[in-house]
Each structure stands twice: as structure tokens, then as C-alpha cells.
N, C-alpha and C positions, 0 to 999 in steps of 0.2 A: 504494500500500500504506500502511496506517495502523498505528500502534503505540499501544497503550494505556499511559498513564502516570498516575502519581498526582500530584496537585497540590492547590492551595488550593481549587480548584473541585470537588474529588472526583476521579472517574475522567475522564480527558480522552483524546481521540483526537488523535493527532498524525501528520501526514503524514511519510512516509519518502522520502528521495531517496538515490540511490547516491553513493558517495564521489567518483567522478570528476566528477559534476555539482557537488557541494559545493565542490570544489577550484577550480572556475572562477569562484567568487565569487557574491556576493549579487545583483548586477545581472543576471548571466547567469541566475540562478535565477528572478528576477522576470520577466525578459523572455521566457524560453523555456519555463518550466514552468507559468506561470500559477497561482501558488499563492494560496490563500485562507486557509490556516492556516500557522503556523510549523512547518517540518519538525522532527522530533525531534532532529536534530543540533544545533539552535540553542536548544533549551529548557534553560534553566538550572535547577539545583536550586532548590526553593522558597525556601530560605534566602538565595540569592544574587539572586533576582529583585527588580526595582525595584518600589516602590509607586507606581503610576500615580495622579496627582492632577490636578485641574484647575489651571490657571495660578494661580488665586486661592489655592488650598490649599497650593501648593508653598512650603516654607521657602526664603527667599531671603536673600542676604547682600550687603551693599555692600562689595566688596573695597576694601582700601586703594588709593588712587590716587596714582600717581607721575607728576608733570608734568615732562616732559623739559626744557621751557623753564626751569623753576625749577631743575632739577638742573644745568643748564649755566650758571646765573647765579652771581654772586660770593657771594651769601648762600644757601648750600646746607644750612645746619645743620638746618633744619626738615625738608626733604625727605629728608635722609640718615637722620634719626631715624625718619621714617615708613617708609623702606625697610628699616631694621634691624628695626623692629617687625613689618612685614609678613612678612619672611623667618623671623622667630622664631615668630610666633603663628599665621600663616595658611599660609605656604608658597606663597601666591598673591598677586598684586597686579595692578592694571590700569594700563596705560600710556596716557597721553593726550598731546596736543601733541608728538608724536614726530617730526614733520617728514616723514613718508612720505606723499606725495601720495595723495589719495583715488582718483585715476585708477589709480595703480599697484596699489593694494589691490583695486579692483574688477576690474581686468583679470586679476589672479591668480585671484580667485574664479571669474570667468567662464571663463577658460581651463581651470581645473580641472574645472568642471562639464562643459565640452565634451569634455574627455578621457574622462571616464567615460561620456559619451553616444556615444562612438565604437563601431562594431561590435566585437563580442567578438574577432573575428579580428585586428583592429588592436591592441586592448588586450593580447591574449594574446602578442604578440611580446615582451612584457616580463615574462611570467608565470614566476616561479621561486620555489622555496622556499629558495634559497641566501641566507642572511642576510648574507653578505659581498658580494653582488652590488652594484655601484655604482648600478644602476637595477633596481628591483624592483616588479613589480605583483603583488599578492597579496590575500588575504582573511583575515578573522578577526584574531587577535592573534599567535599563534604556531602556524600551521596544522599544523606537523609534530607538535607535542606536545599541542595543544588537544584535550581530551576533548569539550568542548562548544564549538562555534564561535560567535563573536559576529557581530552583524549589521553587518558593515563590510567594505568593499573599500578598498584603499589603493594609492598609488603613492609609492615612496620614491626620492628623488633625492639622491645624494651631490653636494655642492656645492663641495668643496675637494679639489684645485684645479680650477677651471673649465676651464682650458686643456686638460687631459687628459681630463676627464670629459664635457665638453659633447657631443662626437660621439656618445656613447652615449645621450643623452637623447632622448625621443620627439620626432619632427619633426612630429607631428600631435597636435592640430588646428593649423591655420595660425596662426602667431603664438605658439604655446605656449612655445617655447624663449625667445623674446625676452622674453615676460612673466615667465617663471620666472627668467631671468637677472637682470633688473632687480630683481625682488622679493627674490631671494636676496641680492643686493648690499646693498640697503637694510636688510634685516633683520639682516645681519651687522654693518653699521655701528651699528645700534641696539643690538645685543647688546654690542658693545665699549664703548659708552657706559654701559650698565647694569652690566656686570660690573666696570668700573672703579669705579663708585659702590658696588657691593657690597663690593669689597675695601677701599675706604675706610671703609665703615660697619663692617666687621669689625675694622678697626684692625690689619691684619696687618703694617704697617710699610712704609716706602717701598721698601726693598730687595726684600722679598718681592713687593710689589705690582708693581714694575717687571719682575721676572723672570717673574711669572705672566702679565702682560699680553703679553709677547713670545710666550709659549706660546699664548695665546688668539688672537693675531693669525695664527698659523699652525695654528690648531686645526681640529678637525673641525666640519663643518656638514652637517646632514641636513635636507632638506625633505620633509615627509610630507603628501601630499594625501589626506584621508580622505573617503570617500563613504559615507553612511548612508541607503540607500534607505528609502522609506516601508515600514512593517512592519505586516502585518495583525493581529498580536497582540503589541504592544510590552510588555505586562505579563509575557511569558514569556521574554524574552531581553534582551540588552544590546548596545548598539553597541560598547562596549569595557568589559571588566571592571575592577574596582578594581585600580589599579596606580599606581606612581610612575615617573617618567622617569629614565633612567640618567645623563644629562649634567649640566651645570652649570645652565643656564637653558633653558627652552622658551618660545618666543613663539608664542602661539596666536591665529590669526585665525579668527573665526567668521562664518558668513553670518547671515542674520536669523532662523534657526530655532534655538530653544534646544535644549539636550541635554547640555551639559557640566555635571557636578555635582562638587562638592568636598566631601570629608569634613571637617567642622569641628565641634568640640565634640560629636562623636558622631552628628551628623546629616548627611545628604546634602543639600547646599545647591545650588540651581541658580544657575549663573553666567550671568546674563542677557547676551545679546549686545548690545553697545553699538557702534553703527556707527562705524567708523573707529578703534576702539581695539584694543589687544592685551591679552590675558590672559597673564600671565607666571607660570610656576611654577618653584619650586626643584626641582632634580633631585638624584639620589643622589650624584653627584660633588661637588656643592656641600655636601651634608650631610657627606660625608667630609672635604672640604677645610676646612670650618668646625669639624671635630671635634664635630659634633652641635649646635653653636649654632644653625644654621639647619636646618630640617627639610624634607626632601622630603615632599610631601603626597600622600595617596591621592586619586585622582580617577577618574571613570568617565564613560561616555556612555550615556544612555538613548535608546531607539529612539522613533520617532514614527509614529503611525498614518496621518497625513494628508499629511505632507510629507517629501521627501528633505532631507537636511542635508549641508552641505559645510563642512569646516574645513581649514586649512593650518597645520601645526605646524612651526616652525623650531627644531631641536634643536642646541644648541651645547655643545662641550666642548673639551678639549685634543686633540691629534692622536691618531689611533687607536693609534699605537705608543707613546704616553706613559703614564706612571703618575700616578695621583692619590693624594696623601698629605695628611694633616692639615697645615695650615700651621704652620711652625716656631714662629711667635710665639703660637700658640694651644695648644701642647702643652708640658707641663712634668712630667716623671716624678716630680719631687719635690713636686708639688702634686697632691693627690688630686682636686681640682676640675678639673684640666687634664690628667689622665692620657689617654694615647692610646686612642681608642675603636675605630679602624678599621685594617684591613690596607691596604697599598698595593694599588691597584686600577687595572686597565687595561681598555680596551675588549675585549681578548682574553678577559679573565675573564668579561665579560658575554656574549660570543658563546658561550663554552664552557658557561656556565650555561644559556643558551637551548637549546643542543643536547641537553641531558640532563634538563632540568626544565621543568615547566609553571609559568611565573611567576604567583605569586599575591600580591596586595597588595604588600608591600615585601620579598618573600622574597629577592630578589637582594641587597639591601642588608644584610639580616640575615645572609646568608652571609658578608659581609665584616667583620662585627663581631669584635673580639678578645674572647676569653673572659677572665673575671676571673682 
């Protein structure tokens, strides 16, 4: 069955599929329905659709680069200044020389691809819309509330603490658990190095820094494997809509296929995949903690007509039952320039927001702002 819709190309015909099929994910749709058009459930309003350009036409940006070797050296002044500027002006930066072996990285990408290639019956063992589930296979962005679905399937793995969570992780494909365990440990160590440098760049003070680091060492860690199948009409949909991440820092590993875009100076800029590197972005919790000095940034994922794309996002924050507040050293009610801008915020607030609202852009963060 086809539905007539209005679009930039005038009147369009879009395929319709039933909701039960859509909820099984994009890979299931592609594998079992044999689509040649994007179903109407995935077609975004014209104003939200990406502008598809050739690689040469796409605006690109060279993200600030943080060299971990330099960050761990005695002379760290320059790299801390770069980190501070990156968090203030871009909300994104690229990490190189991070010490995570290329074999560990490649095995995580390969195991992730193999998971999404499993038969649907195996993947569906983890299919749930329960956002609090420690292991969750799903589709779109927030499938319960999404009016339009995005062209994405995902597997979310809670990583802390591994001793209690590990038995719930997928045991297939062979080697998946071992690869994901090693990768999660390595990215957690890298996060702790980065967030310590962020606190130093913020200048929150030794006492606040020490107490915050203790919270991060026992904090939440979520690994999200994203699968973006090749799309017959990428100009009509998105892999992920414009959004910011909820935590402190997100470490993103991309395969060789581009798709991640960052909103910078009013333009959507493609973040080119650089082999072996991580793209790191500021999350909403860090914006709150920095009292607005550092900005979580809007980003999205565009679909691809010819190739499937895979990414692994490692999201880090304080424990799920902890609250995030502006750092004491960055707030002064007697100074108009340092007045408190955000409410105390916890993960429970984020889950409650997801259950009742469709996240758009930075709508969750805006809901946590204090009124004048």
C-alpha cells in the first residue's frame, strides 16, 4: 500500500508498512520486505530532511585534536587550552594517540556488524522498549514516542558494573562478549583521562575535582552499537535526528563510512571518519556541571544510499542514582556573570522526560534551565 505525501519533489508516493513490522527494526524491514522506497513512517518533514550533496560539496570541518600522549606529559598547558576551546566553541573534538590498540577497535566494529547480521530471531531476544533495561535492542530514536522513525537499529549495553550485568549481554556472535568487555574497559579508562583534563581546564579547584573524579570512577557507562542500513532514499529520512547527548562525554567510534554531522556556526558539518581515532562530544550533564561554559552540541546522522554504516558510542556520566549540579566554584549568586543556570538533574529526570516527550534538539536540557 502506498501513501501520497507532499515534498520538495511535489507529490510523492511512499510505501506503507504496518507498525508491528516497523517495530522490528530497519534491518528486518530491508531483509524481509524488500523495499525500494522509504516507507512513510520514516519520511521526515521537508524542513527536517538533510540536503544530500556529493562528498566534494559537503561542508567539512577539522575538529580540534587532543593528543592523549601530550595530555599525559608534564607540559600540558597547550593541550589543556585546546581542550577548553574545543568544549566552549565546538562541543566536539577528536582524540588521537589514545593508547587503545587498533586490534581492539577493529574487533569491536567487526563484532558489532556480526551482531546485526544475526537472524532476527536471535536479535529479537533483546528487543524491548523498556528504556531502563540493562540490555536493549531497538530501533529509531525513541520508538514509543517517535512520530517519524529514523533509519537506525541499535543495541544498548549497560557496562557498570560488569560483574552483575555481563550474564545479560548477548552471547552471540562468538567472541562478542569478550570484544565488548575489553573495548568497554579501554574506553572507560580513556574517559577518566579526558574528564580529569576537562575538570582541570574548567578550573573547578582541587577539592571539587577530587570528589567529582570519585563519582566518575563509579559512574554510569553505556555502550551503544548503532547500525544504519543502506537506504534507498536517504534524502527523505535521517539515521538519527538532531539531538544532544545526556551525559558528560560521549566517545564515538566510526567505521569508514561517513554520516555523523555536527551543527557548527549554523551549518551541518560532516565529521569525516579518521581510522583509529575517536570523536568526543560534550553532553548535557557537562553543560550543566560547567554552568553553561561548555556547550553540548547538536549532532545528527544522515543515511547512505550505497553502504551500511556502523558506529559505537560510549556514553559516560555519574551513577544513575546521582544528581548533577553546576560546580560550586563556577557559581556565585552575587555575581550576575556566574548566576546558577540549571536545576539539579539526574538520570531519572531524563528517563521521565523520554517517557512523556519526543526529544527534539536540546529540548531535555532546556527543560532543566532555571527561569530568570
